[in-house]
N, C-alpha and C positions, 0 to 999 in steps of 0.2 A: 569656590564653586568648581566642580569637576568639568573636564572638557565635554563629557557626554551631556551635561546639563545644557550646554549651548548648541547642541546639534538638534536642529528642528527640521532640517531638510538636507538633501545631498549637497546643496550649495554651500552649506556650512562646512561640510567635509572638504570640499574643494578649496575653501578659503583658509583652512588650517595650515600653518607653517609645517614644512616637511618634518622638522625635528620634533613636532608634537604628535605625530601619527602613531608612534610606538606607544606613547602614553594612552592615546585613545583606544588602541587595541587592548591594552591591559584593563582599562576601565570597562570596556565592552565585555570582556571575559568575566570579570568580577560580577558585573550586572547579570549576565546570562546565568551564571551558577545560582545566584540568589533568586532570580525570577523563576527559573525552571524548577527550583526546589520547592516553590510554593504552588505552582500550577501543574507540574509534571510536563513532560514533553520530550523532544529529541535534543539531547545535550551534546554528546561527544562530537557528532558531525558538525554542529554549529561552532563549537570551540575551535575546530580545525580550520574553519573557513573565514575567520575574522579578518585577517590581513587581506585575503583575496577579495573579500567584499568591499573593504575600504578602498582598495586599489581600483576596483571596477567603478566605484562612485567618484573617484578622482578623475578618471579618464572619460567616462560616459555620462550621458544625461538619460537616466532610465525613465523619465517621463516621456521621452520621445524615442530614444534608442530602446530596442527590445531585448530584455534580459530574460532568458528562459532557463529555469532551474531544472536540474535532473540529478537527484530527486529533490523535491521541494522542501523536505524536512531540514535542509541546510540553509533556509532563508531567514532565520531569526535576526541575524545581524542586519540584513537588508531591511527588515521591517523596522528595526530600531533607528536606522539611518534615514528612513523615509517618512518620518513624522508620526510613527505609531507607538512611541515609547510611553505616552500617557495612558494608552489602553493595554499595555503589555501585561498588566496583572489579570486581564481577562483572557489571556491566551488559552485556546482550546476549551474555554468555558462556554456554556450555552449563551448565545447572543453576543459573544466576545470575538476577539481576533481568532482567525483560523490558524492552525499550525502549519499550513501550507500556503503558497502564493494564491491569491484570490483576486482576480481583476476587478470585481465589484467592491473590493475593500480599498484599493488604491490604484491610481493611474500608473504607479511604478511597478505593479504586478502585471506582467505581460501575458501570462497563461497559467492554467492550473498545472500542478505537478505532483500528483500523489503516487502515480505508478512510474516505475523506472524505465529508462532507455528510450523515451520518446522525444527528448528535447532536440536532437539534431534534426529530425524530420519536421518538427514543429517550427524550428528556427529557419530551416530552408524554405518552408512555406511562407513565412513572413518575409524572407529575403526576396523571394520571387514576386510576392505581392508588391513589395517596394519597387522592384524593377518595372513591373507592369504599370504602376501608378506614376513612374518617373520621379520618385522621391529619393531623398538622400539621408539615410540614418543608418546607424550600425545595428547589427543583429548578433547577439552573443548567446551561446548555449553553454551554461555552466554544468558540466557533467562530472559526477563523482559518486563516491560511496557505493560502488558496485554496479552502477548503471552501465558501465562498459562491458559487463559480462553478458548483457542482454543482446540477442541477435538483432533487435530492431535498431539499436545504435549503429550497427554496421550497414544495415540497409540504408539508413540516413546518410552515413559517411560516404558510401559508394556513390550515391546520387549527388550529394553536395560537392564532392571533389570534382566530378566532371562538369558540374553546372557552371563553374567559374564565378558563381555569385560571391560577392564580398560577404564573408561569413566567418565568425570567430568561434571556434570550439575550445573552451577552456577545460582541460582535464584536471580536475581536483584529485590528484593521485595521493590518497591517504593510506596506501598499502592494501587497499581492498580490491581495486580494479585492475591495475596494470603494474607489471614488474618495474622496479625502479632501475634507471640507468645508474651505474656505479663506475667509479674510477676517476682519478684526478684529471686525466686528459679529456674525458667527456665533459666534466664540469668546466675545465679551462676553455675549451672550444665553445661551449655554450655561452659563457660569459663574454668571450671575445665577440661572438656574432651579435650579441645583444647590446653592445656598447654604442652610444650615439656616434662616437667618432668613426667606428667601423661602418655604421650605416651611411654616414655622410660620404666616407671614402668610397663605399660601394656604388653609391649613386653617381659620384663624380667619375669613377673608373668606367662605369657603363656608358656614360655620356661621351667621354673622350674616345673610347673604343669604337663607338658608333660612327665617328667622323674621320678617324685615322684610316689611311689605306691598309687594308688587311686586318683592321682592328676587330671587325665582327668575328672573323675566323679565330683570332687569338682569344677573344673573349669566350667563344663557345668552347674552345679547347680547355681553357683554364677552368671554366664553369664545370665541365664534365669531370675534370681531374679533382676539383674541390668536392663535388658531389660524391664521387667514388670514395674519397678519404672520409668524408663525413658519414657516409652510410656504414663504413667499416667500424668507425669509432663510436658514433652516437646511436647506431642501430635504430633509427627512426624511419626505416624505409617503408614500413607499412603505410603510414599516413601519406608520405610523399608519393608512393605508388598509387594511392587513391586520388591524388590530385591536390593534396594540401601542402602548404608551406608549413614546415614544422619548426616551432620555436621552443627551445627548452633542452633539458629540464631546467626549471627556474625554481629558486627557493620560494615556496609559497607563503613564507612568513617574513619575507623581506619586502616591505612595501615599496621603497624606491625602485628596486629591481623589477617588481611586478608592474609598477606604473610604466616603467621604461618599455617592457616587452609588450604590454597592452597597447601602448601608443604606437609601437611598431606594427603590431597586428592590425590596428585600426587603419593605419596609413598604407598598408600594402595593397588593400583593395582586392583581395582574392581569398579563396577558402584557406583558412589558417588554423592550425592547432597550436595552442599554448599549453605546454605540459608543466604544471605546477606541482611540486612535491610538498605535501602538507602532513601534519601529524594529527590524527584524530584524537580529540580530547585534550588538545594542547592547552596548557595553563592551569589545568585542574588535575593534580597528580593522580587522584583516584580514577579519573576518566582516562588518563593516559595509560594507566596500568591495566585497565579492564574496559576498553572502548565499547565492547558489545554490551556489557551490563549497563553502561550509561548511554547506550544508543537511544532507547526509549525508556523513560523513567516515570515513576509516579512522584508524589511529593516526598521530600527527604530533607534531612538535616545536612547542610553543606559541611559542617565540621566533622561529622561522623561518616557521611556518605550514605549510599544506598544500601539498604538491607536486602539481601537476597530473599525473594519470596519463596518460601518452602511449603506454602499451603498448596494442597493438591488442587489441580485444575483439570479441565477436560483434556487439555494438551498433555499434561504430565501423565494422566491416566492412560491416554492413548499410547504414549511412549513406553510406559511400563508393560502394557499388554502386548505391544509389538515385540519387546524383548522375550516375553514368555512364549509367544507364538513362534518366534524364530528358533526356539530350542527344538521343537518337534517338526517343524515344517522347513526343510532345507531348501525348498524352492522359493520361500518367502524372501523378498528383497524390499528395501525402502528407498524411495526417491523423494527428494525435496528440491526446492528452487531457492537456494541461499537463505533458508530458514531452519537450519538444523536445531538450534536451541529453541526457537519460537514454536516449532511444531512438536517439541518434546523428544526428538530423536537422537540426542547426544549419546545416551547410554547404548542405544542400538548401534550407532556408528562405531562405538568403541568395541563392543562385543562381537559384532559381525561386520568388520570393515570391508570384507570382500563382497558383501551383499548390501552395501550402502552407497548411494550415489547422490551427491549434491551437485547439481548441474549449473549452479549460478542462477541469475535472474532470467531464466529461460523456460517459462511455464509451457510454452508450445512444444519445445524440444522434450521436456520432461514427459509429457503425455504421449507424444509420438514414440519416444524411446520405450516407454512402458508398454505401448501396444506391440512393439517389436519383440519385447521380452516375453509378453504373454503369448504371442504367436508361436514362440519356441518352447512353450511349456512352463515358463516361470510364473510366479504369482507376485506381481509388483503391486505395492501399496504406495500411492502417490499422495504425499501430505503437502497440501498447499492451502493458504488462506482463501476463503470464499471470494474475496474481492479480487485476488490475483488469478484464481482459477478461471475467471471470466475471459482471460486472455487466450485460453486454450479451447474455446468453444468449438472451433472448427475441428480440432483434433478429437474432441469428445464425439462429435457427429460422424466424422469421416474415418479416422484411424482406429477408433475404439468401437464405436457403435455399429457400423455396417457389418463388421466381421464378428460382432458379439464377443470381443476379447474380454477375458476375465481379468480386468484391471479394477482394483479397489481404490476408490478415491476417498481419502481422508480430508474432508472439507472443514478446516478449522476456521474459527471466528465467524461462524454462520450467524446471521441476524445482526442486530444493532451492536456495534462495538464501542461506541461512545465518542471520545474526545478527538479522534483522528478525522471524523466527519465524512463528508460526501464522497470522497475518493476511496474510503476504506470500509464503509459499512457493508456487511455481508448480506445484503437484502435482495439480491437478484438470483441466488443459486437455486431457490425453489423453482423459479420459472425456467431457468435454462437447463437444469438437471432433469426436470420432469419432461422436457421437450425431446429428450433423446430416446428414440424407440429402443425398447429392450432394457432400459436402465432401471435398476431397483434402487430406491432412495430411502435409507433409514434416517430417522431423526431421533436419536436417544435423548431422554429427558433426565438421565442420572448417570453417574459414573459406572454403576453396574450395568446399566443398559448399554453404555458405550462398549464395555468389555465384551458383553454377550453378543452384541450385534457385529462388532468388528471380528470376533472369532468366527461367527457364523458366516460372515461375508468372505473371509479368507478361506476357510476350510470346507464349507458346506455348499457354497453357491457356485454358479457358473455365470459367465457373462459379466457385463459392467455393473458394478455396485458402488454407490456413494454412501458414505456415512458422514452426515453433517452434524456438527456440534458447536456450541457457543464458546465464547471467550470466558475465562474465569471459572469459578467453582459452581457446584451444584446447589440446588435449593432444598426445600423440605422433602420433596419427592425423591425417594432413594431406591425404589424397586428395580429389579432387573428383568431380563427376558427379551425375547425377539418377536413378541406378538405383533401381528398386523394391527390390532387395536385392542384396547382394554377399557372396560367400563369401570371408572373409578368412583363415581357417585351415581346413585339412582334417584330419579324424580319423575314428576308428572307434568311440570309446567314449561320446561324448556329443555332443549338439547344443546349442549355446548361442545363443539368439536375443536380440538387443538392438538398440538404436537410439540415435541422438544421441550425446552426449559420453560416455555410459556405456560405449561401445565401448572406451575406453582401459583401464578396469579389467578388462573382460572379456578383452581381448587379453593383458594382463599375467597374468591368472589362467591362461589357456590355455597361455601359454608356460611358466609355472611347472609346470603339470601335465605338459607334454611332457617336462620334465626328469626327472619321476618315471616316465616311460614311459606316461603316460595321454594319449591324443590326442582332440581335440574339433573338430568343425565349429563355426566361429564365423560365424554368419550375421547380417550387419548389415542391418536394414531401412532403406531410404531413405524410404519412405512407410509410415506406420502406418495410413493409410486411403487407398486400398485396401491390404490386406496381400498379399504374394506368397506365397499358400498353397502353390503348387506347389513352390517352393524349400524351404519348411519341411517339407512332407510327404516330399519326396525325401530330405532329410537324416535325418529321424526313421525312415524305413524302414531306413536303413543302420545307425544307431546304437542305436535303440530307447530312447533316453533323451533327455529334453529339460529344459533349464533356460531360463526366460525372465527376463531381467534388465531392469528398467525403473524409472525414478525417478518414480513416480507412485503414486497410491492404487490399491488393489486393485479396487474396483468400476469396471467399464468399461475395465479395462486390456487391453492386447494379449494378455497371457498367458491371460486368461479366455476371450477369443474363440478363441485357438488351441486351448486344451483342449477347448472345445465342438466346434470343427470337426473335430478329430482323433477325438473320440468319435463324432461323426456319420458319419465315414468309416470307422469300425471300425478305427482306427489308434492306439488309446490306447497311449502309450509305457509300457514297463515301469517307468520312473522319471520322475516329473514334479515339477519344482521351480519354483514361481512366486516369484521373488524381487522384491518391490516394497515399498512403504511401508505396506501393510496398510490397514485401514479406520481411519485415524488422521489427526489434525492433527499436523504435525511442529513440534516446539518450536524455540527459537532456539539457535544455536551455530555453531561453525565448520563449514564444509562437510565437511571431512575427518572430523571427529568424528561428524557426523550420518550420513554414509555408512557409517561403521563401526558405528554404533548399529543401523542397519537392514540390515547385512550386504550392502551394495552395493559394498564396496571389493574390490580384487583378492584380498587375503588371505582374506577371508571366502568369496568365490566359489570360490576354489581349494579351500578346506577343505571346504565343503559338498558340492562335487562328489566330491572324493576320499572323504569319509566315507560317501557314499551308494553307492559302488561295491561290488560283492561282492568277497570276498577273492581269488577266482580272477583277477579283472581287476587288482587291486592287485598280486598276486604276479606276474602276467605282466609287469606294468610293472617290478617289481623285477628280474625275470630279464632283461628287455630292457636295464635299466640296467647289469647286470653284464656282459652281452655287449658293450655299448658301451664 
């Protein structure tokens, strides 16, 4: 039996002999590769954090001590060590384990962690709550995988350092976030400072100096001298200037050394940074060689590895069009927030390096910088996932909106994105983008529409423009154009309004209804701000019934505004169905399954319309079928 078979809780990790920990780490890596190859998920970051997670569970009790991940996609080993191995084959599947920490899933999950750079602030909040309640437990923020590029991390660090709250920030430095300390002397001094003997001598020395005549003066002098030398050699002054005790760098794959430094950090009782050097993708050669490719993967064969997806997607089409637009528009520049490959901008970054800016995980900064560039006459296109664009809402209103800056927002992953779940679904951008005065919001339903709308937004428009598009490839609808609305089907019994890729399910539903003798106007909106009210009103006057289908939350949706405007115009339809995601966060699961859950698939749309019709219309449809 393997060691992992006997790990049912963190207490089993604590009871393992030290000499078996390396074997446990190897088994965990082997298990992670096999498991993620079947479910898909975040692989390379988890492979790099195995020993670090084992060490944390050797030192702390996460059922009481608070462990906050940043970012949470590095929590798979934590899940395996906290009693969830039996459910691991359901990872990121509908009804199964979340791919991120989830407090409702386990007492060992202290907080959610889908967006980066928030852990220090959240952990400080927990530490201060602990002090207010007079309790005694450890609070740890495990920060890595680029989270330290985000400005929010530094806001948290600034406050935490001066708070003097006992708090441990572990920097999982896998080459993404912070430059590594190099040189034999730095490593030597680091190891010297972390040895138990050194710690014991330091405590004894401080105690003796406090009672000897003149001892306090000597201690302060020696301490200042030591700190000066340490700053010159270890170059860790940033954290100590902020009020933290800095421990490291430490080998993030040496469990005994990690346990040693974490115990020291726990016992210091002050804000402490533990700097651990790890290798992203460690233990699986293919992931080590290409950590980005294995950052987030679908199902794959561990023996042959991940096959690069060369199928066209909305993201890749966006990137191709940006390269074409950049040839003729020398004012065009591209900005992204640590998502160059994900947003399709790799080729643009190579062809126009002087006009490409990856600002790290700093969405607010990206948008404010874009506003400044637009003010000076440039044409910035800011490509950010819908779920991350949320973080820059103030900048959309204040920096871009008030002055009407011509900033083009490429809002990737709009709508349901699937297995990453509640923290990543792009279901709020319809509401927050449409709330910005002066904003034009395009919602292309095909690759060609994306090309046409992006080109129009860049070259023909003024003021803020958003082009929102889904994850993955296009459906059966492949037309182009920049029309505000387009009537795709004509009918007498119902008006169906939709936009974006949802048009594919709506068209399929309308065609199925036609086979039953029920006909519907299918009106596809190209822009969801402004809305082509005339086209909608004209159709509703004819049919008297309206369904609005959209892949977003209910508050602020298009259907809500249409219902209000129809009422205002004394045109309330006899039947009104607003089909959307409700006032909810959408869980993780396959896209098809989630659309069925919220009745946004073709079969549900067809049934809901048919069931809502009076018998006389249904019977007329049956009579028409017989005649046919």
